[in-house]
N, C-alpha and C positions, 0 to 999 in steps of 0.2 A: 248311294251315299246321300243323306239329306243335305239340301242346300236351302239357304234362306229365301231364294227365289225359285224354288223347285216346282215340281209338277203339282197338279190339283189333288193327288192322292196323299193322304196324311201318312208320313212314315211311321214305322213302329220303332220307338226308341227304347223299348223294354230291354233290349240286349245290352245297352250301355248304362241305363239308369238302374242302379242297384238299390238295396234297402237303405243305405246311408249316404251314397254319393253317386257321382257319374264316373264311369270308367270304361275305356275301350281302346281299340287299336286306331292309331292315327296314320294315314288319313282314311283307312278303309271303312271305319265305323263312324268317325266324326272328324270335323275339320274346323277351320277358322270361321267360315260362314255360319256353321251351326253353333259355334261358341258365341258368336254375336247374338244369335237368337236366344241362347241360354241366358246371356247377360240381360237382355231385355225382359225375359220372363222372370228372372230373379228379382229385378228391380220392381216389376209389377206385382209379383206375389208378396214380397216383403213390404211393399208400399214405401220403400226407403227413399229419402231425399238425398242420401249420401251413403256410399259403401266403400270398403277397402278391399283391394285385390293384391294377391302375391303369387309367386310361382317358384317352382324348383328349377333344377339345372338341366332338365331334359331338353333336347334340341327343339322340340315343338312347343315348349311351355311359353316363351315370350310372346310368340305370335298368337297363341290361343288366348292367353290372359289379356292381351291388349284388345283382341277382338271382343272378348267378353265386356271389357271396360267400355268400348264403343257402344255396344248394345245397351248397357245400363245407362250410359249418358244420353242415348237417344230417347230414353223415357223420362229424362229430366233429372236423373240422379248425378250428383257430383261424385267423382271417383278419385280416391287416393290410391295410387299404385305404389306399393312398397318394394316391388321388384323381387330379386332373389331373396328367399327366406325359407325357414323351416315351417312346417305346419303349425307348431306351437307358437312360433313368432307371429304368424297370421292371427292365431287366437288371441295373443297378447294385444295386437293392434285392434282387433275387434272389441276386446274388453276395455282397453285403455281409452279408445276413441268413441266407444259405445256405438259402433256401427256394424251393420251386417257385413259379412266378409265372404270371400271366395278364394280358395287356395288351389292352384293348378299343380297337381301332382298325381302320379299313380303309385305313390308309396314305394313298395318293394317290387312291383311288377316289372317285367322286362322293358327294354328301351322303347319298343314300338308302341307301348301303351301310354296313355295320359288320362287325366281325370280331373274332377272338380270336387273338393270338399267344401261344403257351404255351411254357414252359420248365420244366425240372426244376431242382432246387437248383443253385446256382452258374451259373445262366444256360445250362445245357446244353440243346440244342435238343430240341423235341418235334416229330416228323414222323411220317409214315405208318409207318415202321419202328421208331419209338421211342416209341410210345404213342398216337398219334393214331388209328390204326385201332381200337384197343381202346376208346378214348373214343367213337368213332363207334358201335361195336357196342352199348355200354351205352346211349348216348343214344337210339339207334333203339328199343331195347327199352323203356326207361323212359318215353320220350315217348308210347309206345303204351299202356303198362299203368299208368302212374303210378309215382312213386318208391316203392321199398320202404321199410319202416320204417327210420327213421333211427337214429343212434347213441343209446345210452342217455343219454349226456351230450353235448348238442350243443356245437360249438365256439363260441368267442366271436368277435365282429366288432369290431375297434377301428380307429381311424384314426391315421395317422402322416404327418408331412411330411418327406420326404427330399430336397427340392430343394437345400437348402444343403449337405447332406452329399455329394450327387451332384456339385455344382459344385466343392466343395473337393477331392474325390477326383480329378476330371479335371485340375484345376489343379496337383495334386501330381505329375502324370505328365509335365508339359511345363514346362520352364524358360522362363518369360516375364518374368523379372526385369529383363532388360537390353534389352527391345525399345524401339525408337523410337516416338514418337507416330504413330498410323496413323488415317486416316479410313476407316471400314468401313461399307458399306451392307449391311444384312441384310434379305432378303425372306423373311418367315416364312410367306407364303401363307395367313394367317389360321389357321395350324396351331400345333403345340405349340412351335415355335421361339420364338414370341412369349412363351411362358411361361418357357422355359429360358435363352434367350440373355442377357437382362438380368442374371440372377444369375451366370451363368458368366463373363461379361465384366466384371462389376462390379470397379472398382478398377484396371483396366488402363489404360494411356495410350492409350485408343481413343476417337475421336470417332465414336460410333455413330449412324448414320442409319437409323432403323427404317422398314420398309415392311410394312404389313399385319400388325402385331403383335396386332391385336384378335382374340381367340379366337372364331372363327365357323365352325362346321362346315358351313355352307351355302356356303362359299367364294365370297363375293360378288365378288372381284376377278379371280381366275383359278384354275385347277386347281392344287392343291398338288403338282404333279408336275414338278419341274425337269428331268427327263429329256427332256421335250418342249420343243424350242427356243422355241415360242411363249410358254411360261410364264416365260421368262427376259427377255423384251423389256423389261418395266418395270424390272427390276433393271439391265439394261444401260444404259438411258436415264438412270437416276438416278446411276449411277456416273460417266457422262460429264458429266452436268449439275453434279454436286457436286465433281468433281475428286478423287474418292475413290481410295484406294490399291488397293482391291479390293472385290468384292461377293461375298456368300455367299447361297445360296438353300437352304432346307430343304424337305423334303417334309412331308406332313400330320402324320405322327407324329414328325418330326424325327430319324429315325435315319439319313437320308441327307443329305449336304451337297454342293452344287455350288458352284463358284467361277467368277467372271469377273475378268479382270485390269483394270488401270487404264484400258485402252482400251475396256472393256466387252466384250472378246472372251472366249468361254468357255474355261476351262482344262479340258483333257481329264482325266476321272477317272483315266486311265492315268498321266498326268503327275503327278497328286497321289499316286497309288499309288507311283510311282517315287521321288518326293521324300520321302515319309514312310518308305519302305523304307530309303533312304539314311540318314535320321536315326536310325531304330531300329537299323540295323546299326552305326552309330557307337557306340551304347550297348551293343550285344550282338554283338560281332564273331563272324563265322562262323555266325550263326544262319540258320535256314531262313525263307523268306518265301513265302507262298502267293499265287498269282495264277491267275485262271481263264483258260481257253484263248482268250478273245476280248479280253483286254487287249492293249495294244500290245506289240510285240517290244521296245520300249524298256524295259519293266519287267524282264524277265529279264536284259537287258543291264546295266542299272544295278545290279541285285542282285549279279551276278557281279563287276562293277567295284568294288563295295564289300565284296567278300569274303564275300558270303552265298551260300546255296544256294537257287535258285529251284525251287519245287515247283508244277507245273501241274495244275490240277484242272478238273472240270466246272463249269458255271455253276450257282449256287444256294448259299444260305447253309448248308444242311445238309452239303453236300460240303466247303465251306470249313472249317467248324467241325470236322468229322470229321478232316480232314487236319491241321488245326492241332493237335488233340489228339494225333494219331498222331506227328507230327514235332516237336512242341514249338516250332513256328514262332512267331516273335516278332510277326509282322504278316501280314495278308492283305488283298488289295484286289480289287475287281471293277469292270468297266467301267460298272456301274450306280451307282457311287458308294457302295457299301457297303464300309466299312473295318473290319477286325477286328483286335483287339489282345490279345495274350497277357495283358497287364497288366489287361485289362478282361474277364477270364474267357472269352477267345476270342470274345466277342460283338462285334457291330458297333455302332459309334458314330461318326456323322458329326461330332458336336461335338468329339470328341478329334482327329479329322483336321483340323478347322478350326483348333484350337489349334496344331497342328504347323505349319500353313500360316502362321499369324500369327507364330509364333516364328521360322520360317525367313525370312520377309519382314522382320520387325522387327529382326533382328540384322545386316542388311546394307542398304546405301544404295540399291541399284538398284531398279527397278520389278519388279512381279510377272512381267510378260511376259519380262523378261530372266532372272529366277530360274528359271522353268519351261522356258525354251527348251532347256536341255540335257537335259531329261527328255521332251521332245516331239519326236521325231526323224523321224516318219513321217507320211504322209497317210492318212486313214481315211475310210470311208464313213459311219460311224455304223450303227446297226441299221436295216435296211430289211425291212419285213414284207410278205409276199405271201400272199393267201388262196388256198390250194391244197387241193383235195380229196384227191388222191393224193400225199401227202407223200413216201412211200417211192419211188414211181415217178419223181417229178421229181428227187429226190436221186440216184437211180441214173442218170438221164439226164445229170445234171451230171457225175457221176463218169466216165461213159463218154466224154463230150465231151473231158475233160482227160487221159484215161488214156494216150493215145498220145503225149503231149508229153514231150520229153526234160527230165530234171531235175525232174519233178514228183513230189511224194510225197503220200501220203494217210494220214490217221489218222481213227479213229472213236471217240475218247474221248467226244465229245459231238456228235452229228450227224456231218457230214463236213467235215474240214479238208483243204484242198488247198493245198500250199505249194511255193515255190521259194526260193532265197536272196534274191530281190528282192521277193517279194510272197507274200501268203497270203489265203485267204478261208475262212470257216466258214459252213456252211449247216446249220441245226438246226431241228427241229420244235418248236413250242410244246407244252407238256404239257397245256394246257387249251383250245386253240382250233385251228381248221384253218388254221394259219399256218406258213409257213417263214420263218425269220429269217436274213437275210444280213448278214455283216460282212466288209468288205474292207479290207486295209491294204497299202500299197506305199511305195516310196521317193519317189514323186511323185504329185500329184493326177491327172495325165493317165492314168497306169496304173490308178489306182483307178477312174476313170470307165470306162475300156475294160473292165476286169474286171467291174465292177458291171453294165454293160449286157449283156455277154455272158452272164453267169450268169442275170440276170433274164429274158433272152429265152428261155432254156431252161425256167426255173421257171414262167414265165407263159404258155408255149406252149399 
Protein backbone atom coordinates (compact mmCIF):
# COMPACT_ATOMS: atom_id res chain seq x y z
CA UNK A 1 0.00 0.00 0.00
CA UNK A 2 1.52 3.36 -0.98
CA UNK A 3 2.56 5.70 1.81
CA UNK A 4 3.72 9.31 1.58
CA UNK A 5 6.95 8.27 3.26
CA UNK A 6 7.22 4.96 1.44
CA UNK A 7 10.06 3.09 -0.24
CA UNK A 8 12.17 4.31 -3.15
CA UNK A 9 10.18 2.30 -5.71
CA UNK A 10 7.34 4.30 -7.26
CA UNK A 11 4.01 2.56 -6.67
CA UNK A 12 1.65 1.82 -9.54
CA UNK A 13 -1.55 3.75 -8.92
CA UNK A 14 -3.21 2.71 -12.19
CA UNK A 15 -5.51 0.30 -10.32
CA UNK A 16 -7.22 3.13 -8.46
CA UNK A 17 -6.90 6.05 -10.89
CA UNK A 18 -9.65 5.55 -13.44
CA UNK A 19 -10.58 7.53 -16.56
CA UNK A 20 -12.50 10.19 -14.64
CA UNK A 21 -11.74 9.75 -10.93
CA UNK A 22 -9.85 7.93 -8.19
CA UNK A 23 -11.53 4.89 -6.70
CA UNK A 24 -10.37 1.87 -4.71
CA UNK A 25 -10.63 -0.21 -1.55
CA UNK A 26 -9.67 1.46 1.75
CA UNK A 27 -7.19 0.78 3.30
CA UNK A 28 -5.99 -2.02 0.99
CA UNK A 29 -5.42 0.15 -2.09
CA UNK A 30 -5.22 3.62 -0.61
CA UNK A 31 -5.32 5.41 2.72
CA UNK A 32 -4.99 8.80 4.44
CA UNK A 33 -1.25 9.25 3.78
CA UNK A 34 -1.88 8.73 0.07
CA UNK A 35 -4.90 11.06 0.23
CA UNK A 36 -2.54 13.74 1.57
CA UNK A 37 -0.24 13.14 -1.39
CA UNK A 38 -3.20 13.42 -3.77
CA UNK A 39 -4.14 16.75 -2.18
CA UNK A 40 -0.65 18.11 -2.68
CA UNK A 41 -0.60 16.87 -6.28
CA UNK A 42 -4.06 18.34 -7.00
CA UNK A 43 -3.05 21.77 -5.71
CA UNK A 44 0.17 21.62 -7.72
CA UNK A 45 -1.39 20.53 -11.03
CA UNK A 46 -4.29 23.00 -10.83
CA UNK A 47 -2.03 25.81 -9.61
CA UNK A 48 -4.81 26.70 -7.22
CA UNK A 49 -4.38 29.23 -4.44
CA UNK A 50 -7.67 27.99 -2.95
CA UNK A 51 -9.81 24.85 -3.26
CA UNK A 52 -13.04 23.41 -1.85
CA UNK A 53 -13.36 19.86 -0.44
CA UNK A 54 -16.42 17.81 0.53
CA UNK A 55 -17.22 14.22 1.44
CA UNK A 56 -20.01 11.65 1.65
CA UNK A 57 -21.15 9.50 4.61
CA UNK A 58 -18.72 6.59 4.22
CA UNK A 59 -16.80 5.81 7.43
CA UNK A 60 -13.46 6.53 5.75
CA UNK A 61 -14.54 9.78 4.07
CA UNK A 62 -13.91 12.38 6.82
CA UNK A 63 -10.36 11.20 7.44
CA UNK A 64 -9.48 10.91 3.77
CA UNK A 65 -10.91 14.31 2.87
CA UNK A 66 -9.15 16.09 5.73
CA UNK A 67 -5.85 14.41 4.80
CA UNK A 68 -6.35 15.68 1.23
CA UNK A 69 -7.00 19.17 2.64
CA UNK A 70 -3.73 19.02 4.61
CA UNK A 71 -1.84 18.04 1.49
CA UNK A 72 -3.30 20.90 -0.53
CA UNK A 73 -2.65 23.37 2.28
CA UNK A 74 0.98 22.24 2.44
CA UNK A 75 1.38 23.57 -1.11
CA UNK A 76 0.03 26.96 -0.06
CA UNK A 77 -3.64 26.50 -1.09
CA UNK A 78 -6.37 27.79 1.21
CA UNK A 79 -8.91 24.99 1.71
CA UNK A 80 -12.64 25.40 2.35
CA UNK A 81 -14.07 22.20 3.81
CA UNK A 82 -17.84 21.94 3.27
CA UNK A 83 -18.11 18.60 5.09
CA UNK A 84 -20.98 16.22 4.38
CA UNK A 85 -22.43 16.92 0.95
CA UNK A 86 -23.69 15.37 -2.26
CA UNK A 87 -21.44 15.40 -5.32
CA UNK A 88 -23.61 17.99 -7.04
CA UNK A 89 -23.43 20.13 -3.88
CA UNK A 90 -19.63 20.04 -4.25
CA UNK A 91 -20.04 21.07 -7.90
CA UNK A 92 -22.27 23.93 -6.73
CA UNK A 93 -19.56 25.08 -4.33
CA UNK A 94 -16.92 24.85 -7.06
CA UNK A 95 -19.11 26.87 -9.40
CA UNK A 96 -20.36 29.47 -6.93
CA UNK A 97 -16.95 30.01 -5.29
CA UNK A 98 -15.08 29.60 -8.62
CA UNK A 99 -12.64 27.16 -7.03
CA UNK A 100 -11.24 23.76 -7.97
CA UNK A 101 -12.94 21.05 -5.92
CA UNK A 102 -12.58 17.50 -4.66
CA UNK A 103 -15.43 15.24 -3.58
CA UNK A 104 -14.69 12.14 -1.51
CA UNK A 105 -17.10 9.41 -2.53
CA UNK A 106 -17.24 6.04 -4.26
CA UNK A 107 -20.77 6.76 -5.47
CA UNK A 108 -22.73 3.48 -5.51
CA UNK A 109 -19.77 1.16 -4.86
CA UNK A 110 -19.73 -1.08 -1.74
CA UNK A 111 -18.80 0.31 1.67
CA UNK A 112 -15.15 -0.74 1.59
CA UNK A 113 -14.53 1.53 -1.43
CA UNK A 114 -13.84 5.24 -1.50
CA UNK A 115 -12.71 7.67 -4.13
CA UNK A 116 -12.20 11.26 -5.28
CA UNK A 117 -14.12 13.13 -7.98
CA UNK A 118 -12.15 16.24 -8.87
CA UNK A 119 -12.97 19.35 -10.85
CA UNK A 120 -11.35 22.61 -11.80
CA UNK A 121 -12.86 26.01 -10.97
CA UNK A 122 -16.43 26.36 -12.19
CA UNK A 123 -16.98 22.58 -11.86
CA UNK A 124 -14.98 21.89 -15.05
CA UNK A 125 -14.15 18.17 -15.21
CA UNK A 126 -10.79 16.65 -14.37
CA UNK A 127 -10.05 13.47 -16.31
CA UNK A 128 -7.05 11.68 -17.78
CA UNK A 129 -6.62 14.35 -20.47
CA UNK A 130 -7.37 17.30 -18.19
CA UNK A 131 -5.04 16.83 -15.26
CA UNK A 132 -5.63 13.39 -13.77
CA UNK A 133 -2.63 11.82 -15.52
CA UNK A 134 -0.36 14.56 -14.14
CA UNK A 135 -1.83 14.09 -10.66
CA UNK A 136 -1.12 10.36 -10.90
CA UNK A 137 2.49 10.95 -11.98
CA UNK A 138 3.17 13.31 -9.08
CA UNK A 139 1.40 11.04 -6.59
CA UNK A 140 3.40 8.01 -7.69
CA UNK A 141 6.65 9.93 -7.31
CA UNK A 142 5.82 11.60 -3.99
CA UNK A 143 4.32 8.50 -2.38
CA UNK A 144 7.66 6.80 -3.00
CA UNK A 145 9.99 9.64 -1.99
CA UNK A 146 7.89 11.65 0.44
CA UNK A 147 6.41 15.06 -0.17
CA UNK A 148 8.93 17.75 -1.10
CA UNK A 149 9.28 20.84 1.06
CA UNK A 150 6.02 22.71 1.29
CA UNK A 151 5.15 26.33 0.63
CA UNK A 152 6.86 28.97 2.74
CA UNK A 153 3.39 29.98 3.95
CA UNK A 154 0.99 27.02 4.20
CA UNK A 155 -2.62 27.55 3.25
CA UNK A 156 -5.43 27.80 5.76
CA UNK A 157 -8.17 25.19 6.33
CA UNK A 158 -11.60 26.57 7.19
CA UNK A 159 -15.11 25.13 7.25
CA UNK A 160 -18.26 26.38 5.54
CA UNK A 161 -21.84 25.10 5.28
CA UNK A 162 -23.25 25.56 1.76
CA UNK A 163 -26.31 23.28 1.95
CA UNK A 164 -28.78 26.15 2.28
CA UNK A 165 -27.19 28.10 -0.56
CA UNK A 166 -27.17 24.97 -2.74
CA UNK A 167 -30.86 24.31 -2.09
CA UNK A 168 -31.78 27.92 -2.72
CA UNK A 169 -29.88 28.00 -5.98
CA UNK A 170 -31.57 24.85 -7.29
CA UNK A 171 -35.00 26.20 -6.31
CA UNK A 172 -34.24 29.43 -8.18
CA UNK A 173 -33.83 27.47 -11.43
CA UNK A 174 -37.28 25.79 -11.43
CA UNK A 175 -40.64 27.47 -10.91
CA UNK A 176 -42.40 25.39 -8.27
CA UNK A 177 -44.69 28.15 -7.04
CA UNK A 178 -47.88 26.78 -8.55
CA UNK A 179 -47.57 23.04 -8.02
CA UNK A 180 -50.41 21.06 -6.48
CA UNK A 181 -49.86 18.99 -3.32
CA UNK A 182 -47.92 15.80 -4.09
CA UNK A 183 -47.07 12.73 -2.05
CA UNK A 184 -43.48 11.79 -2.85
CA UNK A 185 -41.57 8.75 -1.60
CA UNK A 186 -37.79 9.25 -1.61
CA UNK A 187 -35.35 6.36 -1.16
CA UNK A 188 -31.97 7.84 -0.25
CA UNK A 189 -30.35 4.42 0.12
CA UNK A 190 -28.62 5.64 3.32
CA UNK A 191 -26.68 7.98 1.05
CA UNK A 192 -26.34 11.74 0.74
CA UNK A 193 -29.90 12.23 -0.50
CA UNK A 194 -30.91 11.85 3.13
CA UNK A 195 -28.85 14.98 3.84
CA UNK A 196 -29.90 17.14 0.88
CA UNK A 197 -33.52 16.23 0.09
CA UNK A 198 -35.15 17.63 3.28
CA UNK A 199 -33.53 21.03 2.76
CA UNK A 200 -34.18 21.22 -0.99
CA UNK A 201 -37.87 20.26 -0.65
CA UNK A 202 -38.51 22.27 2.51
CA UNK A 203 -41.54 24.54 2.20
CA UNK A 204 -42.99 22.90 -0.91
CA UNK A 205 -46.53 21.40 -0.82
CA UNK A 206 -45.04 17.92 -0.67
CA UNK A 207 -45.97 15.08 1.67
CA UNK A 208 -42.52 13.54 1.89
CA UNK A 209 -42.28 9.83 2.73
CA UNK A 210 -38.60 9.23 3.57
CA UNK A 211 -36.89 5.87 3.14
CA UNK A 212 -33.40 5.11 4.44
CA UNK A 213 -32.51 8.76 5.13
CA UNK A 214 -30.10 7.75 7.92
CA UNK A 215 -26.57 8.45 6.68
CA UNK A 216 -24.80 5.09 6.80
CA UNK A 217 -21.91 4.30 4.50
CA UNK A 218 -22.23 0.58 5.22
CA UNK A 219 -25.53 0.56 3.24
CA UNK A 220 -27.51 -1.69 5.61
CA UNK A 221 -30.70 -1.80 3.51
CA UNK A 222 -29.60 -2.14 -0.10
CA UNK A 223 -26.87 -0.93 -2.45
CA UNK A 224 -27.20 2.77 -3.24
CA UNK A 225 -27.31 1.99 -6.96
CA UNK A 226 -30.79 2.56 -8.42
CA UNK A 227 -29.59 1.53 -11.88
CA UNK A 228 -29.91 -2.07 -10.65
CA UNK A 229 -33.64 -2.96 -10.59
CA UNK A 230 -33.35 -4.94 -7.36
CA UNK A 231 -32.50 -1.73 -5.51
CA UNK A 232 -35.79 -0.12 -6.58
CA UNK A 233 -38.02 -2.84 -5.13
CA UNK A 234 -38.47 -1.20 -1.70
CA UNK A 235 -39.32 2.14 -3.31
CA UNK A 236 -41.81 0.55 -5.69
CA UNK A 237 -43.58 -1.23 -2.85
CA UNK A 238 -43.75 1.92 -0.72
CA UNK A 239 -45.19 4.01 -3.56
CA UNK A 240 -47.98 1.46 -4.09
CA UNK A 241 -48.55 1.03 -0.34
CA UNK A 242 -48.87 4.78 0.35
CA UNK A 243 -50.70 5.78 -2.85
CA UNK A 244 -47.91 8.24 -3.64
CA UNK A 245 -47.80 10.33 -6.80
CA UNK A 246 -44.24 9.26 -7.55
CA UNK A 247 -41.07 7.87 -6.06
CA UNK A 248 -37.49 9.11 -6.34
CA UNK A 249 -34.31 7.13 -5.69
CA UNK A 250 -30.82 8.60 -5.35
CA UNK A 251 -27.48 6.86 -5.57
CA UNK A 252 -24.88 7.02 -2.80
CA UNK A 253 -23.49 10.47 -3.56
CA UNK A 254 -26.91 11.71 -4.75
CA UNK A 255 -25.78 13.01 -8.13
CA UNK A 256 -28.09 10.60 -9.98
CA UNK A 257 -31.86 10.42 -9.56
CA UNK A 258 -34.27 7.70 -10.71
CA UNK A 259 -38.06 7.90 -10.72
CA UNK A 260 -40.97 5.48 -10.48
CA UNK A 261 -44.54 6.46 -11.34
CA UNK A 262 -47.71 6.18 -9.25
CA UNK A 263 -48.00 2.49 -10.15
CA UNK A 264 -44.47 1.82 -8.94
CA UNK A 265 -43.25 1.36 -12.52
CA UNK A 266 -39.76 2.70 -13.34
CA UNK A 267 -39.62 5.82 -15.49
CA UNK A 268 -36.92 5.52 -18.12
CA UNK A 269 -34.06 8.03 -17.70
CA UNK A 270 -34.50 8.66 -21.42
CA UNK A 271 -38.10 9.74 -20.78
CA UNK A 272 -36.88 12.06 -18.01
CA UNK A 273 -34.23 13.41 -20.39
CA UNK A 274 -36.87 14.12 -23.03
CA UNK A 275 -39.24 15.75 -20.51
CA UNK A 276 -36.56 18.02 -19.08
CA UNK A 277 -35.30 18.83 -22.59
CA UNK A 278 -38.78 20.00 -23.58
CA UNK A 279 -38.98 22.21 -20.48
CA UNK A 280 -35.54 23.71 -21.01
CA UNK A 281 -36.25 24.36 -24.70
CA UNK A 282 -39.41 26.24 -23.71
CA UNK A 283 -37.15 28.63 -21.79
CA UNK A 284 -34.33 28.63 -24.37
CA UNK A 285 -35.87 28.24 -27.85
CA UNK A 286 -33.62 26.71 -30.48
CA UNK A 287 -30.91 25.64 -28.05
CA UNK A 288 -28.78 22.52 -28.38
CA UNK A 289 -29.43 19.51 -26.12
CA UNK A 290 -26.90 16.73 -25.60
CA UNK A 291 -27.77 13.03 -25.39
CA UNK A 292 -25.49 10.02 -25.45
CA UNK A 293 -25.84 7.43 -28.17
CA UNK A 294 -27.70 4.86 -26.08
CA UNK A 295 -30.51 7.07 -24.90
CA UNK A 296 -33.81 6.30 -26.60
CA UNK A 297 -34.61 7.60 -30.06
CA UNK A 298 -37.48 9.41 -28.38
CA UNK A 299 -34.94 11.91 -27.00
CA UNK A 300 -33.75 13.43 -30.30
CA UNK A 301 -37.33 13.22 -31.60
CA UNK A 302 -38.66 15.29 -28.71
CA UNK A 303 -35.77 17.75 -28.99
CA UNK A 304 -36.56 18.31 -32.68
CA UNK A 305 -40.30 18.59 -32.00
CA UNK A 306 -39.59 21.38 -29.51
CA UNK A 307 -37.35 23.28 -31.88
CA UNK A 308 -34.01 22.27 -30.42
CA UNK A 309 -30.87 20.80 -31.92
CA UNK A 310 -30.00 17.28 -30.75
CA UNK A 311 -26.28 16.58 -30.33
CA UNK A 312 -25.29 12.91 -30.01
CA UNK A 313 -22.19 11.98 -27.98
CA UNK A 314 -20.27 9.06 -26.59
CA UNK A 315 -21.16 7.67 -23.17
CA UNK A 316 -19.43 9.38 -20.23
CA UNK A 317 -19.62 12.64 -18.34
CA UNK A 318 -16.36 14.07 -19.71
CA UNK A 319 -17.69 13.79 -23.28
CA UNK A 320 -21.04 15.29 -22.32
CA UNK A 321 -19.48 18.23 -20.50
CA UNK A 322 -17.01 18.84 -23.31
CA UNK A 323 -19.76 18.94 -25.95
CA UNK A 324 -21.94 21.14 -23.75
CA UNK A 325 -19.12 23.65 -23.51
CA UNK A 326 -18.47 23.48 -27.26
CA UNK A 327 -22.11 23.85 -28.31
CA UNK A 328 -23.50 26.00 -25.52
CA UNK A 329 -26.11 23.29 -24.96
CA UNK A 330 -28.75 24.10 -22.38
CA UNK A 331 -29.10 20.52 -21.11
CA UNK A 332 -27.73 17.02 -21.46
CA UNK A 333 -28.94 13.58 -20.39
CA UNK A 334 -27.64 10.02 -20.21
CA UNK A 335 -29.32 6.63 -19.97
CA UNK A 336 -27.66 6.20 -16.55
CA UNK A 337 -29.69 9.09 -15.05
CA UNK A 338 -26.93 11.68 -15.15
CA UNK A 339 -28.48 15.04 -16.06
CA UNK A 340 -26.37 18.08 -16.96
CA UNK A 341 -27.48 21.72 -16.96
CA UNK A 342 -25.90 24.81 -18.49
CA UNK A 343 -27.29 26.81 -15.56
CA UNK A 344 -25.40 24.46 -13.22
CA UNK A 345 -21.95 25.02 -14.75
CA UNK A 346 -22.59 22.18 -17.24
CA UNK A 347 -22.30 19.77 -14.29
CA UNK A 348 -24.65 16.91 -13.48
CA UNK A 349 -27.30 17.15 -10.78
CA UNK A 350 -30.01 14.58 -10.28
CA UNK A 351 -31.68 16.87 -7.75
CA UNK A 352 -32.36 19.56 -10.35
CA UNK A 353 -33.83 16.95 -12.71
CA UNK A 354 -36.07 15.81 -9.84
CA UNK A 355 -37.31 19.37 -9.32
CA UNK A 356 -38.18 19.58 -13.02
CA UNK A 357 -40.13 16.34 -12.69
CA UNK A 358 -42.02 17.67 -9.66
CA UNK A 359 -42.78 20.94 -11.45
CA UNK A 360 -44.05 19.16 -14.57
CA UNK A 361 -46.23 16.77 -12.57
CA UNK A 362 -47.42 19.38 -10.11
CA UNK A 363 -48.72 21.81 -12.73
CA UNK A 364 -51.11 19.30 -14.34
CA UNK A 365 -53.75 16.97 -12.92
CA UNK A 366 -52.89 13.66 -14.57
CA UNK A 367 -50.67 10.95 -13.09
CA UNK A 368 -46.96 10.66 -13.82
CA UNK A 369 -47.51 7.60 -16.03
CA UNK A 370 -49.66 9.68 -18.37
CA UNK A 371 -47.24 12.61 -18.29
CA UNK A 372 -44.23 10.55 -19.38
CA UNK A 373 -46.09 8.36 -21.90
CA UNK A 374 -45.46 10.80 -24.74
CA UNK A 375 -41.73 10.73 -23.97
CA UNK A 376 -41.43 6.94 -23.72
CA UNK A 377 -42.17 5.70 -27.23
CA UNK A 378 -40.11 2.55 -27.70
CA UNK A 379 -39.29 -0.78 -26.08
CA UNK A 380 -35.77 -1.28 -24.74
CA UNK A 381 -33.63 -4.04 -23.30
CA UNK A 382 -31.72 -2.04 -20.73
CA UNK A 383 -27.98 -2.62 -20.52
CA UNK A 384 -26.92 -6.28 -20.67
CA UNK A 385 -23.33 -7.20 -19.77
CA UNK A 386 -21.42 -10.19 -21.12
CA UNK A 387 -17.99 -11.29 -19.92
CA UNK A 388 -15.91 -11.61 -23.07
CA UNK A 389 -12.15 -12.02 -23.39
CA UNK A 390 -11.93 -11.08 -27.09
CA UNK A 391 -14.13 -8.00 -27.19
CA UNK A 392 -12.90 -6.79 -30.58
CA UNK A 393 -13.33 -10.22 -32.15
CA UNK A 394 -16.88 -10.70 -30.88
CA UNK A 395 -17.83 -7.19 -31.98
CA UNK A 396 -16.46 -7.88 -35.46
CA UNK A 397 -18.46 -11.11 -35.60
CA UNK A 398 -21.67 -9.21 -34.76
CA UNK A 399 -20.94 -6.66 -37.48
CA UNK A 400 -20.31 -9.41 -40.01
CA UNK A 401 -23.58 -11.12 -39.11
CA UNK A 402 -25.61 -7.98 -39.87
CA UNK A 403 -23.55 -6.58 -42.76
CA UNK A 404 -25.45 -8.37 -45.51
CA UNK A 405 -28.90 -7.23 -44.38
CA UNK A 406 -30.71 -4.60 -46.42
CA UNK A 407 -31.31 -1.20 -44.83
CA UNK A 408 -28.82 -1.71 -42.00
CA UNK A 409 -26.35 1.06 -41.15
CA UNK A 410 -23.33 1.04 -38.87
CA UNK A 411 -21.44 3.64 -36.90
CA UNK A 412 -18.56 3.43 -34.44
CA UNK A 413 -18.85 6.64 -32.42
CA UNK A 414 -18.74 4.51 -29.25
CA UNK A 415 -18.46 0.77 -29.85
CA UNK A 416 -20.65 -0.55 -32.66
CA UNK A 417 -24.13 0.81 -33.33
CA UNK A 418 -26.27 -1.14 -35.82
CA UNK A 419 -29.54 0.48 -36.87
CA UNK A 420 -32.53 0.43 -39.20
CA UNK A 421 -35.57 2.73 -39.23
CA UNK A 422 -37.36 0.29 -36.87
CA UNK A 423 -34.65 -0.73 -34.40
CA UNK A 424 -31.08 -0.22 -33.25
CA UNK A 425 -28.57 -1.78 -30.91
CA UNK A 426 -25.23 -0.70 -29.51
CA UNK A 427 -22.43 -3.02 -28.43
CA UNK A 428 -19.52 -1.39 -26.62
CA UNK A 429 -16.61 -2.56 -24.52
CA UNK A 430 -16.17 -1.57 -20.89
CA UNK A 431 -13.19 0.70 -20.23
CA UNK A 432 -12.26 -1.14 -17.03
CA UNK A 433 -13.54 -4.73 -17.24
CA UNK A 434 -13.59 -7.61 -19.80
CA UNK A 435 -17.23 -6.85 -20.62
CA UNK A 436 -19.30 -6.10 -23.68
CA UNK A 437 -22.39 -3.99 -22.95
CA UNK A 438 -25.46 -4.43 -25.14
CA UNK A 439 -28.40 -2.02 -25.47
CA UNK A 440 -31.30 -2.76 -27.83
CA UNK A 441 -34.30 -0.61 -28.76
CA UNK A 442 -37.19 -1.26 -31.15
CA UNK A 443 -40.82 -0.33 -31.74
CA UNK A 444 -42.06 -3.37 -29.80
CA UNK A 445 -40.83 -5.72 -27.09
CA UNK A 446 -40.95 -8.79 -29.33
CA UNK A 447 -38.41 -7.29 -31.74
CA UNK A 448 -36.21 -6.26 -28.82
CA UNK A 449 -36.23 -9.85 -27.56
CA UNK A 450 -35.34 -11.31 -30.95
CA UNK A 451 -32.48 -8.86 -31.52
CA UNK A 452 -31.17 -9.29 -27.98
CA UNK A 453 -31.08 -13.07 -28.27
CA UNK A 454 -29.50 -12.98 -31.71
CA UNK A 455 -26.68 -10.63 -30.69
CA UNK A 456 -26.02 -12.39 -27.38
CA UNK A 457 -25.77 -15.74 -29.16
CA UNK A 458 -22.88 -14.30 -31.20
CA UNK A 459 -21.24 -12.40 -28.33
CA UNK A 460 -21.34 -15.40 -25.97
CA UNK A 461 -20.45 -18.03 -28.56
